[in-house]
C-alpha positions as CSV (number, residue, x, y, z in Angstrom):
1,S,35.3,-15.7,4.1
2,P,35.3,-12.5,1.6
3,M,36.8,-15.3,-1.3
4,A,33.4,-17.4,-1.2
5,Y,31.3,-14.2,-1.4
6,V,33.1,-12.7,-4.2
7,A,33.2,-16.3,-5.9
8,A,29.3,-16.6,-5.4
9,I,28.9,-13.0,-6.6
10,A,30.8,-13.7,-9.7
11,A,29.1,-17.2,-10.3
12,I,25.3,-15.1,-10.0
13,S,26.8,-12.0,-12.1
14,R,27.3,-14.8,-14.9
15,R,23.3,-15.7,-15.0
16,G,22.8,-12.0,-15.3
17,V,21.8,-11.1,-11.8
18,L,23.3,-8.1,-10.4
19,V,24.1,-8.2,-6.8
20,R,25.4,-5.7,-4.7
21,G,27.8,-7.1,-1.7
22,G,27.7,-10.1,0.1
23,R,25.0,-8.7,2.7
24,V,22.6,-9.8,0.1
25,L,23.5,-13.2,0.0
26,D,23.8,-13.2,3.9
27,A,19.9,-11.7,3.7
28,L,18.9,-14.6,1.2
29,G,20.2,-17.3,3.8
30,A,17.8,-15.7,6.3
31,C,14.9,-15.2,3.8
32,G,11.5,-17.0,4.6
33,T,9.1,-15.1,2.3
34,V,9.7,-14.3,-1.5
35,A,7.0,-11.7,-3.1
36,L,6.7,-11.7,-6.9
37,D,5.2,-9.1,-8.9
38,K,3.1,-10.8,-12.3
39,T,3.1,-9.0,-15.3
40,G,6.6,-8.8,-16.8
41,T,8.1,-11.1,-14.3
42,L,6.2,-14.1,-14.0
43,T,4.7,-13.3,-17.3
44,T,6.8,-11.8,-20.3
45,G,4.7,-8.8,-20.0
46,N,4.3,-8.4,-23.7
47,L,0.5,-7.9,-23.5
48,V,-1.8,-7.8,-26.6
49,C,-5.0,-5.7,-26.7
50,S,-7.0,-8.4,-27.9
51,E,-11.0,-7.3,-27.5
52,I,-13.0,-3.7,-26.5
53,Y,-16.1,-4.3,-24.4
54,P,-18.6,-1.1,-25.1
55,Y,-20.7,-0.7,-21.8
56,S,-23.3,0.3,-23.9
57,E,-25.2,-1.0,-26.9
58,G,-23.2,1.0,-29.5
59,C,-21.0,-0.7,-30.7
60,C,-21.1,-4.6,-31.7
61,G,-24.7,-4.8,-30.1
62,G,-23.2,-4.3,-26.5
63,G,-20.7,-7.6,-26.8
64,P,-17.1,-7.4,-27.3
65,C,-15.7,-6.1,-30.7
66,T,-12.3,-6.6,-31.9
67,P,-9.8,-3.3,-31.8
68,S,-10.2,-2.1,-35.4
69,R,-14.0,-2.4,-34.7
70,D,-14.0,0.6,-32.2
71,M,-11.0,3.1,-33.8
72,E,-12.4,6.3,-31.7
73,A,-12.1,4.2,-28.5
74,L,-8.7,2.7,-29.7
75,A,-7.4,6.1,-30.5
76,L,-8.2,7.6,-27.3
77,A,-6.5,5.4,-25.1
78,A,-3.3,5.2,-27.6
79,S,-2.9,9.1,-27.1
80,L,-3.5,8.9,-23.4
81,S,-1.0,5.7,-23.5
82,R,1.9,7.5,-25.3
83,G,3.0,9.2,-22.6
84,T,3.5,6.1,-20.2
85,N,5.8,3.1,-20.6
86,H,3.3,0.8,-18.6
87,P,2.9,-2.4,-20.4
88,V,-0.8,-2.0,-20.9
89,S,0.6,1.5,-22.5
90,R,2.8,-0.1,-24.8
91,A,-0.3,-2.6,-25.8
92,V,-2.7,0.3,-26.6
93,V,-0.1,1.9,-28.4
94,A,1.4,-1.1,-30.6
95,C,-2.3,-2.0,-31.4
96,A,-3.3,1.6,-32.7
97,Q,-0.4,1.5,-34.8
98,R,-1.7,-1.0,-37.3
99,Y,-5.0,1.3,-37.8
100,P,-4.2,4.6,-39.8
101,E,-7.7,5.7,-38.0
102,A,-6.5,5.2,-34.6
103,S,-3.8,6.9,-34.7
104,E,-2.2,8.0,-31.3
105,D,-2.3,11.5,-32.9
106,R,-5.8,11.7,-33.8
107,F,-6.6,13.4,-30.3
108,D,-4.6,16.6,-28.7
109,I,-4.1,15.9,-25.0
110,A,-4.1,18.9,-22.6
111,D,-3.7,19.0,-19.0
112,Y,-2.0,15.4,-18.8
113,R,-1.3,13.3,-15.9
114,V,0.0,10.0,-14.6
115,V,-1.7,8.6,-11.4
116,P,1.3,5.6,-10.5
117,G,-0.4,2.4,-10.4
118,C,-3.7,3.4,-11.4
119,G,-3.9,4.8,-15.0
120,V,-3.8,8.3,-17.1
121,E,-6.3,11.4,-17.6
122,G,-6.5,14.5,-19.5
123,V,-8.5,16.6,-21.6
124,A,-8.7,15.2,-25.3
125,S,-10.0,17.1,-28.4
126,S,-9.9,17.2,-32.1
127,P,-10.9,19.0,-35.3
128,T,-14.0,17.3,-34.7
129,M,-14.7,16.8,-31.1
130,A,-15.0,19.4,-28.1
131,P,-12.5,19.1,-25.4
132,V,-13.3,16.4,-23.2
133,P,-12.1,15.2,-19.8
134,V,-10.8,11.7,-20.4
135,R,-9.3,8.9,-18.2
136,F,-7.7,5.2,-18.9
137,G,-6.6,2.7,-16.5
138,S,-7.9,0.5,-13.7
139,V,-11.5,-0.6,-13.2
140,P,-11.0,0.9,-9.6
141,Y,-9.6,4.4,-11.2
142,I,-12.4,4.7,-13.8
143,A,-15.3,3.4,-10.6
144,E,-13.9,6.2,-8.1
145,V,-15.2,9.3,-10.4
146,L,-18.7,7.6,-11.3
147,P,-21.8,7.8,-9.2
148,E,-21.8,5.0,-6.3
149,A,-24.3,3.1,-7.9
150,A,-23.0,3.4,-11.6
151,A,-19.5,2.5,-10.1
152,A,-21.0,-1.1,-8.7
153,T,-22.5,-1.6,-11.6
154,L,-19.4,-1.2,-13.6
155,K,-17.5,-3.7,-11.0
156,E,-20.6,-6.0,-11.3
157,R,-20.0,-6.2,-15.2
158,T,-16.6,-6.9,-15.5
159,L,-17.0,-9.9,-12.4
160,Q,-19.8,-11.4,-14.9
161,M,-17.6,-10.9,-18.3
162,G,-15.6,-13.8,-16.1
163,Q,-12.3,-12.5,-17.7
164,T,-9.1,-14.0,-16.6
165,Q,-7.0,-11.5,-19.2
166,S,-6.2,-8.0,-17.6
167,I,-8.7,-5.4,-17.9
168,S,-8.3,-1.6,-18.5
169,A,-11.0,0.7,-18.8
170,L,-11.7,4.1,-21.0
171,L,-13.8,6.8,-19.6
172,V,-15.0,9.5,-21.8
173,G,-16.3,12.2,-20.0
174,S,-14.8,11.9,-16.7
175,S,-16.0,15.0,-14.9
176,P,-17.9,14.5,-11.8
177,E,-20.8,16.3,-14.0
178,E,-20.0,14.3,-16.9
179,A,-19.1,10.5,-15.9
180,R,-21.5,8.2,-16.7
181,V,-21.0,4.2,-16.8
182,E,-22.5,4.2,-20.5
183,N,-19.7,6.2,-21.5
184,V,-17.1,3.6,-20.3
185,K,-15.3,1.0,-22.8
186,L,-13.5,-2.1,-21.1
187,F,-10.1,-3.1,-23.0
188,T,-9.2,-6.8,-22.5
189,F,-5.3,-7.8,-22.7
190,S,-3.8,-11.2,-23.0
191,D,-0.1,-11.9,-21.6
192,T,1.8,-15.0,-22.1
193,M,3.8,-16.8,-19.2
194,R,7.5,-17.3,-19.1
195,S,8.5,-20.5,-19.9
196,K,11.1,-21.0,-16.6
197,S,8.8,-19.6,-14.2
198,A,7.1,-22.6,-12.8
199,A,10.5,-24.1,-12.4
200,A,11.7,-20.9,-10.7
201,V,8.8,-20.9,-8.4
202,Q,9.4,-24.3,-7.2
203,A,13.2,-23.7,-6.7
204,I,12.5,-20.7,-4.7
205,R,9.8,-22.5,-2.6
206,K,12.6,-25.7,-1.9
207,A,15.4,-23.0,-1.0
208,S,18.0,-25.4,-2.5
209,W,20.8,-23.2,-1.8
210,R,20.4,-23.9,1.9
211,W,22.1,-26.4,4.0
212,S,19.2,-27.5,5.9
213,K,16.4,-29.5,3.7
214,R,13.3,-29.6,6.5
215,D,9.9,-28.4,5.2
216,A,10.2,-25.7,7.8
217,D,12.9,-24.3,6.0
218,A,11.0,-23.7,2.7
219,I,10.2,-20.3,1.4
220,D,6.6,-18.7,1.3
221,V,6.3,-17.5,-2.1
222,L,3.6,-14.3,-2.4
223,M,2.1,-13.2,-5.9
224,L,1.6,-9.4,-5.5
225,T,0.0,-7.7,-8.7
226,G,-2.3,-4.5,-9.8
227,D,-4.0,-6.9,-12.5
228,N,-7.8,-8.1,-11.2
229,E,-8.3,-11.2,-9.0
230,E,-9.4,-13.7,-11.8
231,S,-6.0,-12.9,-14.1
232,A,-3.9,-13.4,-10.9
233,Q,-5.4,-16.6,-10.0
234,K,-4.9,-17.8,-13.6
235,V,-1.3,-17.4,-13.4
236,A,-0.9,-18.4,-9.7
237,S,-2.7,-21.5,-10.5
238,K,-0.5,-22.4,-13.2
239,L,2.7,-21.8,-11.0
240,G,1.3,-23.4,-7.4
241,I,1.5,-19.8,-6.2
242,E,-1.4,-20.3,-3.5
243,K,-1.3,-16.7,-1.8
244,V,-2.1,-13.8,-4.6
245,H,-2.4,-10.3,-3.2
246,A,-4.2,-8.8,-6.4
247,G,-5.8,-4.9,-7.2
248,L,-2.5,-3.3,-5.4
249,S,-1.3,-0.1,-6.2
250,P,2.5,0.3,-6.1
251,A,2.0,1.8,-2.5
252,E,-0.1,-1.0,-1.4
253,K,2.7,-3.3,-2.6
254,L,5.5,-1.8,-1.0
255,S,3.2,-1.7,2.3
256,L,2.5,-5.3,2.0
257,V,6.4,-5.9,1.6
258,E,7.0,-4.1,4.8
259,R,4.9,-6.1,7.0
260,H,6.8,-9.2,6.0
261,R,10.2,-7.2,6.0
262,G,12.7,-9.2,8.3
263,G,12.6,-12.3,5.7
264,T,11.0,-11.1,2.3
265,A,12.9,-10.8,-0.9
266,R,10.9,-9.0,-3.6
267,G,11.0,-9.5,-7.4
268,G,10.0,-7.5,-10.6
269,R,9.4,-3.7,-11.3
270,G,5.8,-3.8,-9.4
271,R,4.7,-1.0,-11.3
């Protein structure tokens, strides 16, 4: 009845969820799959830039170093990141703000461009550095401008790192003529699980709002993320999510949801 819809929507709104009409409630009753974004939904999205891995043997002997040990890389990444509100960008800018030498204003960025789901790029310059094309973003985004063998080497390196954290990459000299894997710096980021995520996933899977309690009526929960497979699987294992789709662009996330349309609900920002 109309009053049932009004009461249900009011009860849900008191819990901080906006529902636009009774059709949403009807759809939830028929929903068989829920797709959840990882960063900022299942996790807090408050990333912290923890380490920088130089690909070459320059800084720290080729091993990991704290951001304060590679001010130029941190400043370049921050200069590129200041134009976006992505969790990775916010983390880089916040980290750089702790060090005057890594100020986001240290480099001027021309021809700035944001590539949704991939990263940012532009031409960086400073009083002591001639203009050079740079890009900062996901490992596949960086790899796509490297020679084929170098791209394969970079991807292999990230796998060998065995990281279960989020990984982004900075490439200085990203034009086809200049792009070399030796000019890549890998940034790792840590995140924190939301305290209620595990309980929420279990509640969704049980579909406790339905009258029927048969196992066949349980909800299928998917994780969609643009993050790397290792990081995604680490979060999924803690939450009991078995179906994980990692390394997705926003368009690929939408495509996956469309394939499940008819019985899918999606949660999260999914940038």
